[in-house]
N, CA, C and O atoms as a Tinker XYZ file with bonds, in Angstrom:
   520  protein
     1  N     17.640000   29.254000  -46.717000    73     2
     2  CA    16.828000   28.495000  -46.186000    64     1     3
     3  C     17.666000   27.220000  -45.520000    63     2     4     5
     4  O     17.193000   26.902000  -44.429000    81     3
     5  N     18.601000   26.565000  -45.863000    73     3     6
     6  CA    19.538000   26.145000  -45.777000    64     5     7
     7  C     20.066000   25.996000  -44.675000    63     6     8     9
     8  O     20.125000   25.067000  -43.869000    81     7
     9  N     20.876000   28.150000  -44.768000    73     7    10
    10  CA    21.079000   27.731000  -43.208000    64     9    11
    11  C     20.680000   28.009000  -41.963000    63    10    12    13
    12  O     21.239000   27.867000  -40.875000    81    11
    13  N     19.469000   28.491000  -42.326000    73    11    14
    14  CA    18.286000   28.067000  -41.019000    64    13    15
    15  C     18.045000   26.552000  -40.474000    63    14    16    17
    16  O     17.669000   26.177000  -39.363000    81    15
    17  N     18.478000   25.624000  -41.932000    73    15    18
    18  CA    17.964000   24.271000  -41.541000    64    17    19
    19  C     19.724000   23.999000  -39.942000    63    18    20    21
    20  O     19.737000   23.602000  -38.777000    81    19
    21  N     21.163000   24.668000  -41.235000    73    19    22
    22  CA    22.083000   24.263000  -40.496000    64    21    23
    23  C     22.341000   24.744000  -38.845000    63    22    24    25
    24  O     23.016000   24.183000  -37.982000    81    23
    25  N     21.295000   26.364000  -38.751000    73    23    26
    26  CA    21.529000   26.409000  -37.460000    64    25    27
    27  C     20.636000   25.972000  -36.652000    63    26    28    29
    28  O     21.106000   25.676000  -35.554000    81    27
    29  N     19.138000   25.757000  -36.803000    73    27    30
    30  CA    18.291000   25.060000  -36.606000    64    29    31
    31  C     18.796000   23.687000  -35.167000    63    30    32    33
    32  O     18.514000   23.747000  -33.971000    81    31
    33  N     19.762000   22.356000  -36.068000    73    31    34
    34  CA    20.339000   21.047000  -36.051000    64    33    35
    35  C     21.489000   21.811000  -35.517000    63    34    36    37
    36  O     22.400000   20.990000  -35.401000    81    35
    37  N     21.799000   22.700000  -35.225000    73    35    38
    38  CA    23.151000   22.818000  -34.770000    64    37    39
    39  C     22.508000   23.799000  -32.804000    63    38    40    41
    40  O     23.284000   23.697000  -31.854000    81    39
    41  N     21.358000   24.462000  -32.647000    73    39    42
    42  CA    21.072000   24.787000  -31.590000    64    41    43
    43  C     20.271000   23.750000  -30.670000    63    42    44    45
    44  O     20.074000   23.682000  -29.457000    81    43
    45  N     19.768000   22.713000  -32.136000    73    43    46
    46  CA    19.020000   21.984000  -31.385000    64    45    47
    47  C     19.236000   21.024000  -29.562000    63    46    48    49
    48  O     18.513000   20.853000  -28.580000    81    47
    49  N     20.502000   20.674000  -29.924000    73    47    50
    50  CA    21.533000   19.915000  -28.191000    64    49    51
    51  C     21.340000   20.752000  -27.632000    63    50    52    53
    52  O     20.629000   20.487000  -26.662000    81    51
    53  N     21.772000   22.343000  -27.756000    73    51    54
    54  CA    21.827000   22.992000  -26.565000    64    53    55
    55  C     20.208000   23.808000  -26.304000    63    54    56    57
    56  O     20.126000   24.791000  -25.568000    81    55
    57  N     19.202000   23.324000  -26.905000    73    55    58
    58  CA    17.536000   22.879000  -26.200000    64    57    59
    59  C     17.505000   21.939000  -25.353000    63    58    60    61
    60  O     16.843000   22.285000  -24.374000    81    59
    61  N     17.828000   21.117000  -25.285000    73    59    62
    62  CA    17.432000   19.888000  -25.397000    64    61    63
    63  C     18.578000   19.896000  -23.869000    63    62    64    65
    64  O     18.501000   19.970000  -22.643000    81    63
    65  N     19.163000   19.820000  -24.497000    73    63    66
    66  CA    20.240000   20.223000  -22.359000    64    65    67
    67  C     19.749000   21.409000  -21.599000    63    66    68    69
    68  O     20.251000   21.572000  -20.487000    81    67
    69  N     18.434000   22.668000  -22.199000    73    67    70
    70  CA    18.020000   23.611000  -21.376000    64    69    71
    71  C     16.914000   22.490000  -21.000000    63    70    72    73
    72  O     17.075000   22.022000  -19.873000    81    71
    73  N     15.849000   21.985000  -21.714000    73    71    74
    74  CA    15.063000   21.327000  -21.160000    64    73    75
    75  C     15.002000   20.434000  -20.432000    63    74    76    77
    76  O     13.968000   20.020000  -19.907000    81    75
    77  N     16.727000   19.754000  -20.206000    73    75    78
    78  CA    16.777000   18.640000  -19.127000    64    77    79
    79  C     17.117000   18.649000  -18.112000    63    78    80    81
    80  O     17.218000   17.698000  -17.337000    81    79
    81  N     17.469000   20.299000  -17.869000    73    79    82
    82  CA    18.461000   21.128000  -16.645000    64    81    83
    83  C     16.723000   22.118000  -15.822000    63    82    84    85
    84  O     16.546000   22.628000  -14.716000    81    83
    85  N     15.669000   21.954000  -17.231000    73    83    86
    86  CA    14.659000   22.200000  -16.480000    64    85    87
    87  C     14.350000   21.450000  -15.305000    63    86    88    89
    88  O     14.456000   21.834000  -14.141000    81    87
    89  N     13.836000   20.003000  -15.852000    73    87    90
    90  CA    13.094000   18.573000  -15.489000    64    89    91
    91  C     13.676000   18.692000  -14.409000    63    90    92    93
    92  O     13.107000   19.174000  -13.430000    81    91
    93  N     15.157000   18.193000  -14.384000    73    91    94
    94  CA    16.407000   18.203000  -12.791000    64    93    95
    95  C     16.801000   19.320000  -12.347000    63    94    96    97
    96  O     17.945000   19.608000  -11.997000    81    95
    97  N     15.238000   20.431000  -12.347000    73    95    98
    98  CA    16.300000   21.459000  -11.363000    64    97    99
    99  C     16.421000   21.440000  -10.189000    63    98   100   101
   100  O     17.133000   22.245000   -9.590000    81    99
   101  N     15.520000   20.204000   -9.435000    73    99   102
   102  CA    15.302000   19.948000   -7.705000    64   101   103
   103  C     16.673000   18.757000   -8.064000    63   102   104   105
   104  O     16.841000   17.837000   -8.864000    81   103
   105  N     17.705000   19.599000   -6.632000    73   103   106
   106  CA    18.614000   18.870000   -6.582000    64   105   107
   107  C     19.458000   19.209000   -5.125000    63   106   108   109
   108  O     19.198000   20.161000   -4.390000    81   107
   109  N     20.588000   18.137000   -4.883000    73   107   110
   110  CA    20.939000   18.644000   -3.584000    64   109   111
   111  C     22.109000   19.716000   -3.886000    63   110   112   113
   112  O     22.882000   20.001000   -4.801000    81   111
   113  N     21.729000   20.214000   -2.361000    73   111   114
   114  CA    22.780000   22.059000   -2.487000    64   113   115
   115  C     23.581000   21.987000   -1.407000    63   114   116   117
   116  O     23.311000   21.334000   -0.399000    81   115
   117  N     24.944000   22.887000   -1.640000    73   115   118
   118  CA    25.524000   23.120000    0.020000    64   117   119
   119  C     24.557000   23.784000    0.564000    63   118   120   121
   120  O     23.608000   24.299000   -0.027000    81   119
   121  N     24.865000   23.787000    2.154000    73   119   122
   122  CA    23.885000   25.300000    2.481000    64   121   123
   123  C     24.724000   25.014000    4.493000    63   122   124   125
   124  O     25.017000   23.991000    5.111000    81   123
   125  N     24.802000   26.362000    4.810000    73   123   126
   126  CA    25.118000   26.256000    6.179000    64   125   127
   127  C     24.417000   27.297000    7.368000    63   126   128   129
   128  O     24.300000   28.502000    7.593000    81   127
   129  N     24.158000   26.385000    7.777000    73   127   130
   130  CA    22.914000   26.789000    9.346000    64   129   131
   131  C     23.592000   26.825000   10.608000    63   130   132   133
   132  O     24.133000   25.901000   11.216000    81   131
   133  N     23.431000   28.532000   11.030000    73   131   134
   134  CA    24.203000   28.826000   12.162000    64   133   135
   135  C     22.992000   28.646000   13.179000    63   134   136   137
   136  O     21.805000   28.934000   13.028000    81   135
   137  N     23.829000   27.933000   14.541000    73   135   138
   138  CA    22.718000   27.448000   15.740000    64   137   139
   139  C     23.786000   27.995000   16.777000    63   138   140   141
   140  O     24.989000   27.732000   16.776000    81   139
   141  N     23.049000   28.869000   17.726000    73   139   142
   142  CA    23.112000   28.949000   18.576000    64   141   143
   143  C     23.060000   29.059000   20.067000    63   142   144   145
   144  O     22.636000   30.085000   20.600000    81   143
   145  N     23.328000   28.404000   20.503000    73   143   146
   146  CA    22.828000   28.576000   22.115000    64   145   147
   147  C     22.850000   28.920000   22.806000    63   146   148   149
   148  O     24.054000   29.120000   22.968000    81   147
   149  N     22.215000   29.381000   23.866000    73   147   150
   150  CA    22.195000   30.482000   24.791000    64   149   151
   151  C     22.894000   30.223000   25.946000    63   150   152   153
   152  O     23.822000   30.870000   26.431000    81   151
   153  N     22.020000   28.563000   26.603000    73   151   154
   154  CA    22.198000   28.322000   27.540000    64   153   155
   155  C     23.773000   27.687000   28.001000    63   154   156   157
   156  O     24.233000   27.579000   29.137000    81   155
   157  N     24.797000   27.083000   25.835000    73   155   158
   158  CA    25.774000   26.645000   26.401000    64   157   159
   159  C     26.625000   27.895000   26.250000    63   158   160   161
   160  O     27.681000   27.701000   26.854000    81   159
   161  N     26.587000   29.409000   25.545000    73   159   162
   162  CA    27.190000   29.892000   25.786000    64   161   163
   163  C     28.089000   30.025000   24.314000    63   162   164   165
   164  O     29.181000   30.593000   24.286000    81   163
   165  N     27.722000   29.673000   23.622000    73   163   166
   166  CA    27.963000   29.266000   22.343000    64   165   167
   167  C     27.238000   29.124000   21.222000    63   166   168   169
   168  O     26.127000   28.594000   21.224000    81   167
   169  N     28.166000   29.871000   19.544000    73   167   170
   170  CA    27.414000   29.469000   18.465000    64   169   171
   171  C     28.272000   28.596000   17.529000    63   170   172   173
   172  O     29.426000   28.382000   17.902000    81   171
   173  N     27.880000   28.089000   16.418000    73   171   174
   174  CA    28.461000   27.568000   15.038000    64   173   175
   175  C     27.735000   27.270000   14.460000    63   174   176   177
   176  O     26.531000   27.115000   14.663000    81   175
   177  N     28.708000   27.053000   13.133000    73   175   178
   178  CA    28.158000   27.355000   12.138000    64   177   179
   179  C     27.869000   25.187000   11.654000    63   178   180   181
   180  O     28.421000   24.245000   12.222000    81   179
   181  N     27.129000   25.139000   10.800000    73   179   182
   182  CA    27.093000   23.503000   10.303000    64   181   183
   183  C     27.007000   23.077000    8.822000    63   182   184   185
   184  O     25.914000   23.300000    8.301000    81   183
   185  N     27.800000   22.595000    8.166000    73   183   186
   186  CA    28.026000   22.853000    7.015000    64   185   187
   187  C     27.104000   21.564000    5.966000    63   186   188   189
   188  O     27.545000   20.415000    5.969000    81   187
   189  N     26.503000   21.728000    5.567000    73   187   190
   190  CA    25.480000   20.385000    5.291000    64   189   191
   191  C     24.701000   20.231000    4.329000    63   190   192   193
   192  O     25.207000   20.917000    3.441000    81   191
   193  N     23.569000   19.657000    3.838000    73   191   194
   194  CA    22.871000   19.616000    1.638000    64   193   195
   195  C     21.446000   19.434000    2.445000    63   194   196   197
   196  O     21.124000   18.874000    3.492000    81   195
   197  N     20.618000   20.339000    1.231000    73   195   198
   198  CA    19.888000   20.648000    1.857000    64   197   199
   199  C     19.255000   20.163000    0.059000    63   198   200   201
   200  O     19.926000   19.993000   -0.959000    81   199
   201  N     17.746000   20.058000    0.259000    73   199   202
   202  CA    17.177000   20.183000   -1.980000    64   201   203
   203  C     16.432000   21.456000   -2.125000    63   202   204   205
   204  O     15.679000   22.012000   -1.326000    81   203
   205  N     16.858000   21.850000   -3.493000    73   203   206
   206  CA    16.581000   23.482000   -3.912000    64   205   207
   207  C     16.761000   23.442000   -5.082000    63   206   208   209
   208  O     17.553000   22.775000   -5.748000    81   207
   209  N     15.764000   24.415000   -5.453000    73   207   210
   210  CA    15.653000   23.988000   -7.226000    64   209   211
   211  C     14.227000   24.236000   -7.521000    63   210   212   213
   212  O     13.375000   23.997000   -6.664000    81   211
   213  N     13.945000   24.662000   -8.587000    73   211   214
   214  CA    12.330000   24.374000   -8.876000    64   213   215
   215  C     11.589000   23.172000  -10.000000    63   214   216   217
   216  O     12.106000   22.548000  -10.927000    81   215
   217  N     10.325000   23.167000   -9.522000    73   215   218
   218  CA     9.925000   22.297000  -10.244000    64   217   219
   219  C      8.528000   22.357000  -11.477000    63   218   220   221
   220  O      7.630000   23.187000  -11.328000    81   219
   221  N      8.527000   21.824000  -12.112000    73   219   222
   222  CA     7.464000   21.703000  -13.047000    64   221   223
   223  C      6.019000   21.655000  -12.671000    63   222   224   225
   224  O      5.576000   20.506000  -12.653000    81   223
   225  N      5.185000   22.572000  -12.373000    73   223   226
   226  CA     3.647000   22.718000  -11.902000    64   225   227
   227  C      3.261000   23.623000  -13.169000    63   226   228   229
   228  O      3.967000   24.245000  -13.961000    81   227
   229  N      2.041000   23.480000  -13.073000    73   227   230
   230  CA     1.368000   24.458000  -14.127000    64   229   231
   231  C      0.383000   25.076000  -13.086000    63   230   232   233
   232  O      0.213000   24.458000  -12.035000    81   231
   233  N     -0.170000   26.056000  -13.264000    73   231   234
   234  CA    -1.599000   26.933000  -12.557000    64   233   235
   235  C     -2.847000   25.843000  -13.145000    63   234   236   237
   236  O     -2.727000   24.806000  -13.797000    81   235
   237  N     -3.652000   26.299000  -12.804000    73   235   238
   238  CA    -5.315000   25.890000  -13.365000    64   237   239
   239  C     -5.504000   27.170000  -13.549000    63   238   240   241
   240  O     -4.795000   28.136000  -13.265000    81   239
   241  N     -6.584000   27.082000  -14.080000    73   239   242
   242  CA    -7.290000   27.908000  -15.070000    64   241   243
   243  C     -8.258000   28.365000  -14.066000    63   242   244   245
   244  O     -8.322000   29.293000  -13.260000    81   243
   245  N     -9.044000   27.292000  -14.439000    73   243   246
   246  CA   -10.322000   27.038000  -13.020000    64   245   247
   247  C    -10.211000   25.932000  -12.109000    63   246   248   249
   248  O    -10.373000   24.829000  -12.631000    81   247
   249  N    -10.022000   25.951000  -11.118000    73   247   250
   250  CA    -9.988000   25.535000   -9.773000    64   249   251
   251  C    -11.348000   24.907000   -9.737000    63   250   252   253
   252  O    -12.347000   25.539000  -10.081000    81   251
   253  N    -11.386000   23.815000   -9.370000    73   251   254
   254  CA   -12.440000   22.956000   -9.343000    64   253   255
   255  C    -12.640000   22.646000   -7.321000    63   254   256   257
   256  O    -11.977000   21.789000   -6.737000    81   255
   257  N    -13.647000   23.543000   -6.630000    73   255   258
   258  CA   -13.694000   22.817000   -5.721000    64   257   259
   259  C    -13.910000   20.891000   -5.468000    63   258   260   261
   260  O    -13.797000   20.405000   -4.343000    81   259
   261  N    -14.034000   20.547000   -5.965000    73   259   262
   262  CA   -14.228000   18.799000   -6.171000    64   261   263
   263  C    -13.050000   18.605000   -6.741000    63   262   264   265
   264  O    -13.235000   17.575000   -7.389000    81   263
   265  N    -11.589000   19.052000   -6.971000    73   263   266
   266  CA   -10.511000   18.475000   -6.962000    64   265   267
   267  C     -9.645000   19.427000   -5.863000    63   266   268   269
   268  O     -9.727000   20.616000   -5.555000    81   267
   269  N     -8.530000   18.001000   -5.303000    73   267   270
   270  CA    -7.616000   19.158000   -4.629000    64   269   271
   271  C     -6.232000   19.433000   -5.651000    63   270   272   273
   272  O     -5.805000   19.037000   -6.736000    81   271
   273  N     -5.891000   20.255000   -4.697000    73   271   274
   274  CA    -5.198000   20.855000   -5.598000    64   273   275
   275  C     -4.150000   21.566000   -5.029000    63   274   276   277
   276  O     -4.175000   22.457000   -4.179000    81   275
   277  N     -3.149000   21.004000   -5.667000    73   275   278
   278  CA    -1.408000   21.598000   -4.830000    64   277   279
   279  C     -0.056000   21.500000   -5.826000    63   278   280   281
   280  O     -0.015000   20.787000   -6.829000    81   279
   281  N      0.846000   22.203000   -5.440000    73   279   282
   282  CA     2.222000   22.621000   -6.311000    64   281   283
   283  C      2.899000   21.516000   -5.416000    63   282   284   285
   284  O      2.779000   21.134000   -4.252000    81   283
   285  N      4.040000   21.023000   -7.034000    73   283   286
   286  CA     4.955000   19.728000   -6.409000    64   285   287
   287  C      6.209000   21.391000   -5.978000    63   286   288   289
   288  O      6.357000   22.487000   -6.519000    81   287
   289  N      6.985000   20.549000   -4.479000    73   287   290
   290  CA     8.182000   21.041000   -4.036000    64   289   291
   291  C      9.101000   20.439000   -4.374000    63   290   292   293
   292  O      9.034000   19.326000   -4.896000    81   291
   293  N     10.205000   21.105000   -4.124000    73   291   294
   294  CA    11.483000   20.477000   -4.328000    64   293   295
   295  C     11.286000   20.484000   -2.852000    63   294   296   297
   296  O     10.660000   21.349000   -2.240000    81   295
   297  N     12.140000   18.976000   -2.101000    73   295   298
   298  CA    11.869000   18.111000   -0.769000    64   297   299
   299  C     13.167000   17.129000   -1.091000    63   298   300   301
   300  O     13.921000   16.929000   -2.044000    81   299
   301  N     13.009000   16.694000    0.094000    73   299   302
   302  CA    13.739000   15.965000    0.699000    64   301   303
   303  C     13.275000   14.166000    0.153000    63   302   304   305
   304  O     12.068000   13.924000    0.127000    81   303
   305  N     14.161000   13.136000   -0.207000    73   303   306
   306  CA    13.154000   11.897000   -1.000000    64   305   307
   307  C     14.088000   11.069000    0.025000    63   306   308   309
   308  O     13.283000   10.284000    0.527000    81   307
   309  N     15.608000   10.763000    0.730000    73   307   310
   310  CA    15.740000   10.327000    1.499000    64   309   311
   311  C     17.324000   11.316000    2.015000    63   310   312   313
   312  O     18.253000   11.853000    1.411000    81   311
   313  N     16.907000   11.131000    3.483000    73   311   314
   314  CA    17.975000   11.675000    4.416000    64   313   315
   315  C     18.290000   11.362000    5.827000    63   314   316   317
   316  O     17.613000   10.440000    6.282000    81   315
   317  N     18.952000   11.774000    6.448000    73   315   318
   318  CA    19.452000   10.820000    7.286000    64   317   319
   319  C     19.196000   12.374000    8.520000    63   318   320   321
   320  O     18.795000   13.437000    8.046000    81   319
   321  N     19.564000   12.209000   10.390000    73   319   322
   322  CA    19.754000   13.001000   11.065000    64   321   323
   323  C     21.653000   12.722000   11.162000    63   322   324   325
   324  O     22.354000   11.759000   10.852000    81   323
   325  N     21.919000   13.889000   11.662000    73   323   326
   326  CA    23.152000   13.906000   12.712000    64   325   327
   327  C     23.015000   14.695000   13.755000    63   326   328   329
   328  O     22.009000   15.239000   14.211000    81   327
   329  N     24.268000   14.713000   14.140000    73   327   330
   330  CA    24.366000   15.388000   15.602000    64   329   331
   331  C     24.999000   16.190000   15.689000    63   330   332   333
   332  O     25.945000   16.036000   14.917000    81   331
   333  N     25.113000   17.730000   16.638000    73   331   334
   334  CA    26.114000   17.649000   16.911000    64   333   335
   335  C     25.793000   18.610000   18.543000    63   334   336   337
   336  O     24.791000   19.192000   18.959000    81   335
   337  N     27.568000   18.340000   19.285000    73   335   338
   338  CA    26.826000   18.336000   20.897000    64   337   339
   339  C     27.829000   19.386000   21.218000    63   338   340   341
   340  O     29.046000   19.247000   21.093000    81   339
   341  N     27.065000   20.706000   21.747000    73   339   342
   342  CA    27.355000   21.979000   22.393000    64   341   343
   343  C     29.238000   20.484000   22.906000    63   342   344   345
   344  O     29.598000   19.308000   22.843000    81   343
   345  N     29.663000   21.847000   23.331000    73   343   346
   346  CA    30.733000   22.390000   24.747000    64   345   347
   347  C     30.872000   22.757000   25.557000    63   346   348   349
   348  O     30.650000   23.968000   25.551000    81   347
   349  N     31.340000   22.161000   26.969000    73   347   350
   350  CA    30.768000   23.529000   28.337000    64   349   351
   351  C     29.385000   24.135000   28.697000    63   350   352   353
   352  O     29.148000   25.327000   28.895000    81   351
   353  N     28.434000   22.996000   28.749000    73   351   354
   354  CA    27.467000   23.690000   29.067000    64   353   355
   355  C     27.340000   23.171000   30.028000    63   354   356   357
   356  O     27.994000   22.245000   30.509000    81   355
   357  N     26.312000   23.822000   30.486000    73   355   358
   358  CA    25.514000   23.414000   32.236000    64   357   359
   359  C     24.898000   22.183000   32.019000    63   358   360   361
   360  O     24.540000   21.627000   30.981000    81   359
   361  N     24.820000   21.722000   33.701000    73   359   362
   362  CA    25.036000   20.481000   33.870000    64   361   363
   363  C     23.617000   20.491000   33.472000    63   362   364   365
   364  O     23.685000   20.085000   32.311000    81   363
   365  N     22.492000   20.686000   33.702000    73   363   366
   366  CA    20.570000   20.601000   33.028000    64   365   367
   367  C     20.541000   21.078000   31.819000    63   366   368   369
   368  O     19.451000   21.089000   31.246000    81   367
   369  N     21.730000   21.590000   31.132000    73   367   370
   370  CA    21.369000   22.727000   29.387000    64   369   371
   371  C     21.205000   21.960000   28.456000    63   370   372   373
   372  O     22.046000   21.062000   28.424000    81   371
   373  N     20.446000   21.941000   27.658000    73   371   374
   374  CA    19.981000   20.635000   26.327000    64   373   375
   375  C     21.276000   21.286000   25.330000    63   374   376   377
   376  O     21.422000   22.334000   24.700000    81   375
   377  N     21.809000   20.500000   25.479000    73   375   378
   378  CA    23.715000   20.061000   24.590000    64   377   379
   379  C     23.390000   19.974000   22.904000    63   378   380   381
   380  O     24.003000   20.653000   22.080000    81   379
   381  N     22.192000   18.903000   22.528000    73   379   382
   382  CA    22.432000   18.544000   21.753000    64   381   383
   383  C     21.303000   19.461000   20.324000    63   382   384   385
   384  O     20.117000   19.761000   20.462000    81   383
   385  N     22.018000   19.665000   19.289000    73   383   386
   386  CA    20.999000   19.379000   18.124000    64   385   387
   387  C     21.204000   18.379000   16.971000    63   386   388   389
   388  O     22.136000   17.903000   16.323000    81   387
   389  N     20.448000   18.336000   17.012000    73   387   390
   390  CA    19.888000   17.242000   15.506000    64   389   391
   391  C     19.488000   17.516000   14.793000    63   390   392   393
   392  O     18.287000   17.696000   14.995000    81   391
   393  N     19.975000   17.834000   13.289000    73   391   394
   394  CA    19.269000   18.545000   12.152000    64   393   395
   395  C     19.848000   17.175000   11.192000    63   394   396   397
   396  O     20.871000   16.494000   11.250000    81   395
   397  N     18.624000   17.166000   10.293000    73   395   398
   398  CA    18.345000   16.534000    9.174000    64   397   399
   399  C     19.418000   16.864000    7.486000    63   398   400   401
   400  O     19.304000   17.888000    6.813000    81   399
   401  N     20.021000   16.126000    7.281000    73   399   402
   402  CA    20.938000   16.029000    6.038000    64   401   403
   403  C     20.732000   14.707000    5.081000    63   402   404   405
   404  O     21.005000   13.507000    5.089000    81   403
   405  N     20.025000   15.761000    4.188000    73   403   406
   406  CA    19.705000   15.755000    2.510000    64   405   407
   407  C     20.851000   14.392000    1.962000    63   406   408   409
   408  O     22.017000   14.066000    2.183000    81   407
   409  N     19.919000   13.992000    1.301000    73   407   410
   410  CA    20.910000   12.173000    0.576000    64   409   411
   411  C     20.120000   12.925000   -0.757000    63   410   412   413
   412  O     20.625000   13.532000   -1.701000    81   411
   413  N     18.975000   12.698000   -0.511000    73   411   414
   414  CA    18.936000   12.882000   -1.931000    64   413   415
   415  C     17.364000   13.715000   -2.355000    63   414   416   417
   416  O     16.661000   13.908000   -1.362000    81   415
   417  N     16.781000   14.198000   -3.663000    73   415   418
   418  CA    15.639000   15.007000   -3.335000    64   417   419
   419  C     14.972000   14.228000   -4.583000    63   418   420   421
   420  O     15.405000   13.224000   -5.149000    81   419
   421  N     13.548000   15.121000   -4.916000    73   419   422
   422  CA    12.478000   14.787000   -5.504000    64   421   423
   423  C     11.270000   16.058000   -5.548000    63   422   424   425
   424  O     11.051000   16.789000   -4.582000    81   423
   425  N     10.655000   16.140000   -6.676000    73   423   426
   426  CA     9.569000   16.823000   -6.448000    64   425   427
   427  C      8.311000   16.067000   -6.898000    63   426   428   429
   428  O      7.942000   15.453000   -7.900000    81   427
   429  N      7.774000   16.432000   -5.562000    73   427   430
   430  CA     6.715000   15.846000   -4.755000    64   429   431
   431  C      5.467000   16.657000   -4.187000    63   430   432   433
   432  O      5.662000   17.781000   -4.650000    81   431
   433  N      4.244000   16.713000   -3.411000    73   431   434
   434  CA     4.075000   17.798000   -2.328000    64   433   435
   435  C      4.304000   17.943000   -1.611000    63   434   436   437
   436  O      4.049000   16.850000   -1.104000    81   435
   437  N      4.895000   18.815000   -0.455000    73   435   438
   438  CA     5.306000   19.344000    0.899000    64   437   439
   439  C      4.096000   18.879000    1.759000    63   438   440   441
   440  O      2.920000   19.220000    1.636000    81   439
   441  N      4.870000   17.683000    3.011000    73   439   442
   442  CA     4.481000   17.785000    3.868000    64   441   443
   443  C      4.303000   18.162000    4.529000    63   442   444   445
   444  O      4.624000   17.361000    5.407000    81   443
   445  N      3.629000   19.691000    5.346000    73   443   446
   446  CA     3.987000   20.126000    6.923000    64   445   447
   447  C      3.197000   19.672000    7.508000    63   446   448   449
   448  O      2.324000   20.277000    8.131000    81   447
   449  N      3.355000   18.437000    7.419000    73   447   450
   450  CA     3.058000   17.824000    9.386000    64   449   451
   451  C      4.702000   17.754000    9.590000    63   450   452   453
   452  O      5.178000   18.086000   10.676000    81   451
   453  N      5.473000   17.350000    8.601000    73   451   454
   454  CA     6.973000   16.944000    9.025000    64   453   455
   455  C      8.093000   17.984000    9.087000    63   454   456   457
   456  O      9.202000   18.062000    9.616000    81   455
   457  N      7.061000   19.000000    8.062000    73   455   458
   458  CA     8.067000   20.018000    6.679000    64   457   459
   459  C      7.740000   21.726000    6.834000    63   458   460   461
   460  O      6.667000   22.326000    6.772000    81   459
   461  N      8.955000   22.159000    7.031000    73   459   462
   462  CA     8.315000   23.871000    6.712000    64   461   463
   463  C      8.330000   23.368000    5.349000    63   462   464   465
   464  O      8.933000   22.437000    4.816000    81   463
   465  N      7.570000   24.165000    4.965000    73   463   466
   466  CA     7.273000   24.641000    3.784000    64   465   467
   467  C      7.165000   25.404000    2.948000    63   466   468   469
   468  O      6.690000   25.371000    1.813000    81   467
   469  N      7.840000   26.448000    3.806000    73   467   470
   470  CA     8.067000   27.715000    3.416000    64   469   471
   471  C     10.198000   28.021000    2.513000    63   470   472   473
   472  O     11.232000   27.356000    2.585000    81   471
   473  N      9.833000   29.310000    1.828000    73   471   474
   474  CA    10.896000   29.124000    1.212000    64   473   475
   475  C     12.526000   28.993000    2.238000    63   474   476   477
   476  O     12.695000   29.355000    3.403000    81   475
   477  N     13.516000   28.360000    1.298000    73   475   478
   478  CA    15.028000   28.082000    1.893000    64   477   479
   479  C     15.721000   29.269000    1.758000    63   478   480   481
   480  O     15.930000   29.738000    0.640000    81   479
   481  N     16.303000   30.095000    3.304000    73   479   482
   482  CA    16.905000   31.797000    2.794000    64   481   483
   483  C     18.502000   30.758000    2.111000    63   482   484   485
   484  O     18.973000   29.697000    2.521000    81   483
   485  N     18.805000   31.397000    1.301000    73   483   486
   486  CA    20.082000   31.040000    1.087000    64   485   487
   487  C     21.382000   32.554000    1.485000    63   486   488   489
   488  O     22.228000   33.103000    0.778000    81   487
   489  N     21.007000   32.732000    2.733000    73   487   490
   490  CA    21.541000   34.059000    3.183000    64   489   491
   491  C     22.139000   33.331000    4.680000    63   490   492   493
   492  O     21.351000   33.064000    5.588000    81   491
   493  N     23.829000   33.020000    4.808000    73   491   494
   494  CA    23.762000   32.782000    6.072000    64   493   495
   495  C     24.113000   34.083000    6.871000    63   494   496   497
   496  O     24.669000   35.169000    6.702000    81   495
   497  N     23.296000   33.153000    8.103000    73   495   498
   498  CA    23.511000   34.239000    9.666000    64   497   499
   499  C     24.302000   34.226000    9.941000    63   498   500   501
   500  O     24.213000   33.137000   10.507000    81   499
   501  N     25.683000   34.637000   10.182000    73   499   502
   502  CA    26.653000   34.105000   11.163000    64   501   503
   503  C     26.318000   34.760000   12.549000    63   502   504   505
   504  O     25.510000   35.643000   12.834000    81   503
   505  N     27.336000   33.932000   13.440000    73   503   506
   506  CA    27.337000   34.331000   14.912000    64   505   507
   507  C     27.471000   35.218000   15.091000    63   506   508   509
   508  O     26.624000   35.751000   15.809000    81   507
   509  N     28.553000   36.006000   14.617000    73   507   510
   510  CA    28.631000   37.628000   15.037000    64   509   511
   511  C     27.768000   38.792000   15.244000    63   510   512   513
   512  O     28.041000   39.725000   16.000000    81   511
   513  N     26.225000   38.637000   14.202000    73   511   514
   514  CA    25.489000   39.214000   13.760000    64   513   515
   515  C     24.507000   39.607000   15.179000    63   514   516   517
   516  O     23.838000   40.634000   15.297000    81   515
   517  N     24.596000   38.764000   15.949000    73   515   518
   518  CA    23.476000   38.634000   17.245000    64   517   519
   519  C     24.308000   40.291000   17.660000    63   518   520
   520  O     23.959000   40.924000   18.658000    81   519
């Protein structure tokens, strides 16, 4: 009995740490975005930050038509926009690419009016793949 108690006391900090990691797994992550401009005849890869990870959610056994239902997802909480300008473009070509850079993340309802709420691909597409 004493041995079980010692093992439980030793495992308690690890279990608490694992629980906190599950609660805070929505976090900033480094990603690469490959952008190609056919008008400018060039391709480049941007290294930036985005939000990724799991958010706690529970599936209801019964969904009432009277209650709104949504699941929290890992979203940008604060962000800025950065701009990249393609070089060597024709005069009337759209040579500017603007993209969001995540500064912080949160678990919240995804706003599909301003956000693509699909899954973020972790696979980087290179410029040579085309």
